[in-house]
Structure formats: structure tokens, C-alpha cells
Kinemage of the C-alpha trace (Angstrom):
@kinemage 1
@onewidth
@group {chain A} dominant
@subgroup {mainchain}
@vectorlist {calphas} color= white
{ca met a 1} P 0.000 0.000 0.000
{ca glu a 2} L 2.817 2.370 0.836
{ca his a 3} L 4.215 2.031 -2.678
{ca tyr a 4} L 0.949 3.286 -4.156
{ca glu a 5} L 0.948 6.230 -1.769
{ca ile a 6} L 4.563 7.054 -2.625
{ca ala a 7} L 3.753 6.981 -6.341
{ca ser a 8} L 0.650 9.120 -5.842
{ca tyr a 9} L 2.356 11.767 -3.722
{ca gly a 10} L 5.333 11.846 -6.073
{ca thr a 11} L 3.069 12.406 -9.054
{ca ala a 12} L 1.026 15.075 -7.258
{ca arg a 13} L 4.218 16.850 -6.153
{ca thr a 14} L 5.552 16.889 -9.709
{ca leu a 15} L 2.275 18.250 -11.060
{ca ala a 16} L 2.268 20.968 -8.400
{ca gln a 17} L 5.840 21.904 -9.327
{ca gln a 18} L 4.953 22.085 -13.015
{ca ala a 19} L 1.937 24.245 -12.205
{ca gly a 20} L 4.125 26.665 -10.263
{ca gln a 21} L 2.519 25.768 -6.930
{ca ser a 22} L 5.702 25.662 -4.869
{ca gln a 23} L 4.015 25.738 -1.443
{ca ile a 24} L 1.796 22.796 -2.345
{ca ala a 25} L 4.771 20.975 -3.882
{ca asp a 26} L 6.747 21.480 -0.661
{ca leu a 27} L 3.931 20.046 1.460
{ca leu a 28} L 3.580 17.079 -0.862
{ca glu a 29} L 7.357 16.549 -0.694
{ca gln a 30} L 7.160 16.421 3.107
{ca thr a 31} L 4.359 13.880 2.944
{ca leu a 32} L 6.258 11.887 0.326
{ca glu a 33} L 9.297 11.691 2.622
{ca glu a 34} L 7.097 10.548 5.522
{ca glu a 35} L 5.641 7.802 3.342
{ca lys a 36} L 9.124 6.684 2.302
{ca gln a 37} L 10.169 6.495 5.964
{ca thr a 38} L 7.065 4.473 6.796
{ca asp a 39} L 7.815 2.117 3.917
{ca glu a 40} L 11.359 1.607 5.184
{ca lys a 41} L 10.099 0.846 8.711
{ca leu a 42} L 7.499 -1.613 7.459
{ca thr a 43} L 10.076 -3.318 5.250
{ca thr a 44} L 12.415 -3.673 8.215
{ca ile a 45} L 9.658 -5.170 10.344
{ca ala a 46} L 8.635 -7.560 7.596
{ca thr a 47} L 12.128 -8.763 6.809
{ca ser a 48} L 13.282 -9.020 10.417
{ca ser a 49} L 10.391 -10.895 11.973
{ca ile a 50} L 7.045 -11.210 10.245
{ca asn a 51} L 8.318 -12.981 7.116
{ca gln a 52} L 10.414 -15.340 9.238
{ca lys a 53} L 7.457 -16.233 11.453
{ca ala a 54} L 5.258 -16.807 8.405
{ca ala a 55} L 7.846 -19.133 6.889
{ca gln a 56} L 7.888 -21.190 10.088
{ca ser a 57} L 4.123 -21.690 10.057
């Protein structure tokens, strides 16, 4: 799910930049970075424990 959000925010940010809406683009960039951080955390959780537990089941 995070990957879809990252793609969506990245696209919206780029459109805002192209439309000259720098304040909106900056806010979307902040949100995009938050989504990337969340994705990294979820990936770490999945690869460190959840996937291992699922493989044992």
C-alpha cells in the first residue's frame, strides 16, 4: 500500500511543481518523505520478523 501512496504523492508533487505551486509541492514533498520512511520501517519489520514467522508456520 505504501508504494501506491509514494507513487501518488510523487506524481502530485511533480504536477504541483509544473503548475508553479511551490508551497503545495513542498507540502507534498514532506508527505512523500514521511511515506518513504514508513515504507522503510514496514520493510524492516517484515524482513526481520514477520516474514520469518510466516515461513515457520
